[in-house]
C-alpha positions in Angstrom: -8.0 -2.5 28.8 -6.0 -5.7 29.3 -8.0 -7.3 26.2 -7.5 -5.0 24.0 -3.6 -5.0 24.6 -3.9 -8.7 24.5 -6.1 -8.5 21.0 -3.1 -6.4 19.8 -0.3 -8.4 20.9 -2.3 -11.6 19.5 -2.3 -9.9 16.1 1.4 -9.0 16.2 2.4 -12.5 17.4 0.5 -14.0 14.2 2.2 -11.8 12.2 5.4 -12.9 13.6 4.5 -16.6 13.2 3.5 -16.2 9.6 6.9 -14.4 8.9 8.4 -17.9 10.1 6.5 -19.8 7.9 6.0 -18.3 4.9 8.8 -18.3 2.3 10.9 -15.0 2.0 9.4 -14.0 -1.4 5.5 -13.8 -1.6 4.6 -11.3 -4.5 2.3 -11.4 -7.2 -0.3 -9.6 -8.8 -3.9 -8.4 -6.8 -7.3 -6.8 -7.8 -10.4 -5.1 -6.6 -10.8 -2.0 -4.7 -8.4 -1.2 -2.2 -9.9 -0.8 1.1 -10.8 2.9 1.8 -9.1 4.1 5.4 -8.2 7.5 7.3 -5.2 7.4 9.7 -3.3 10.2 11.3 0.0 10.8 9.9 3.1 12.1 10.7 2.6 15.4 8.9 0.1 16.5 11.3 -3.3 15.9 9.6 -5.0 12.7 9.0 -5.0 11.0 5.3 -7.7 9.2 3.5 -6.6 6.8 0.7 -9.9 7.9 -1.4 -8.6 11.5 -1.5 -5.2 10.3 -3.2 -7.5 8.9 -6.0 -5.5 10.2 -9.5 -1.9 9.2 -8.1 -0.5 5.4 -8.0 0.0 4.6 -4.0 2.2 2.4 -2.2 1.2 1.2 1.4 3.6 -0.3 3.3 2.7 -2.1 6.4 5.8 -2.3 9.0 6.6 -1.9 12.2 9.8 -0.8 13.9 10.8 -4.3 15.6 10.8 -5.8 12.0 14.7 -6.0 10.5 13.4 -6.1 6.6 11.1 -3.1 7.6 14.2 -1.0 8.4 16.1 -2.6 5.6 13.6 -1.6 3.2 12.6 2.4 4.5 15.8 3.9 2.6 14.7 1.9 -0.7 11.1 3.4 -0.3 12.1 6.8 0.1 14.3 6.6 -2.7 11.0 5.7 -4.8 9.1 8.4 -3.4 11.3 11.1 -4.2 11.9 9.7 -7.7 8.4 9.1 -8.5 6.3 11.6 -6.6 6.7 14.4 -8.9 5.0 11.9 -11.9 1.8 11.5 -9.5 2.8 8.5 -6.9 2.9 8.6 -3.1 4.1 6.3 -0.4 2.2 5.2 2.7 3.9 3.5 5.3 1.4 2.4 7.9 2.9 1.6 11.2 1.2 -1.1 13.0 2.5 -0.9 16.6 -0.1 -0.1 19.3 2.8 2.2 20.7 4.0 4.4 17.9 6.5 5.9 19.7 9.5 3.7 18.7 8.0 3.8 14.8 8.3 7.7 15.2 11.8 7.8 16.4 13.3 5.3 13.3 11.8 7.3 11.0 13.3 10.3 12.8 16.6 8.5 12.5 16.2 7.4 8.9 14.8 10.7 7.6 12.1 9.3 5.9 10.3 12.0 3.9 7.3 9.9 2.7 3.6 10.3 4.8 4.0 8.0 8.0 0.5 6.6 8.9 -0.2 4.9 12.5 -2.4 1.9 12.6 -2.5 1.9 16.5 -5.5 -0.5 16.6 -4.6 -2.7 13.9 -7.9 -2.0 12.0 -6.6 -0.9 8.6 -3.7 -4.1 8.4 -6.7 -6.1 9.2 -8.8 -4.5 6.2 -5.8 -5.5 4.1 -5.2 -9.0 5.6 -1.6 -8.3 6.6 0.3 -11.7 7.5 3.7 -10.9 7.2 6.3 -7.5 8.1 6.5 -5.9 6.1 3.4 -6.2 3.7 3.2 -3.6 0.4 0.1 -2.7 -1.9 0.4 -1.1 -5.1 -2.6 1.0 -6.0 -3.7 2.2 -9.3 -4.9 5.5 -10.1 -7.9 4.4 -10.2 -8.1 3.1 -6.3 -7.3 -0.7 -7.2 -5.3 -2.9 -6.0 -2.7 -4.5 -8.5 0.4 -5.8 -6.8 0.7 -7.4 -3.4 4.3 -8.3 -2.0 4.8 -10.0 1.2 8.0 -9.7 3.1 11.2 -7.9 1.7 14.8 -8.9 0.7 17.3 -6.4 -0.9 16.4 -6.1 -4.7 12.4 -5.9 -4.2 12.7 -2.4 -4.9 13.5 -3.0 -8.2 10.1 -4.8 -8.6 8.6 -2.1 -7.1 10.0 0.4 -9.3 9.0 -1.4 -12.5 5.5 -1.9 -11.2 5.2 1.9 -10.3 6.4 2.9 -13.7 4.1 0.9 -15.8 1.0 2.1 -13.4 2.5 5.6 -13.9 1.8 5.3 -17.5 -1.4 3.8 -17.6 
């Protein structure tokens, strides 16, 4: 039991250290299929990424202890509400072993998009998450197109531009 907890603690410490070392803005184009996954959601059922094919999907890896993550949540929720009628969704992937602080945060912020729980960090490892938050935007064909590491106020403008581009394709 200790080894498992220690393993997760090590992953979180690496993410924290990468945040201290990486420049504030790491954004760019990426390519290749988005790794498929299935995770439990706050909406009472499991969500499988491949079942969302046909939609543009923004996957946001976050943790409740991450200040920029908390700051970004309302902006992501606004994007979700604006673009979801056009075939877009947001999946917020909480990476904490104990999901209770994350659950409290999303209740407090009244987040409406699906929140998934990656308590074993398997999905964040699939996506090689090295910064909090990390955002991946996936096109309608399940291909990764944009990657953003970190968050500063105003990044949501870039997200909106990229989402609009992918919705029009």
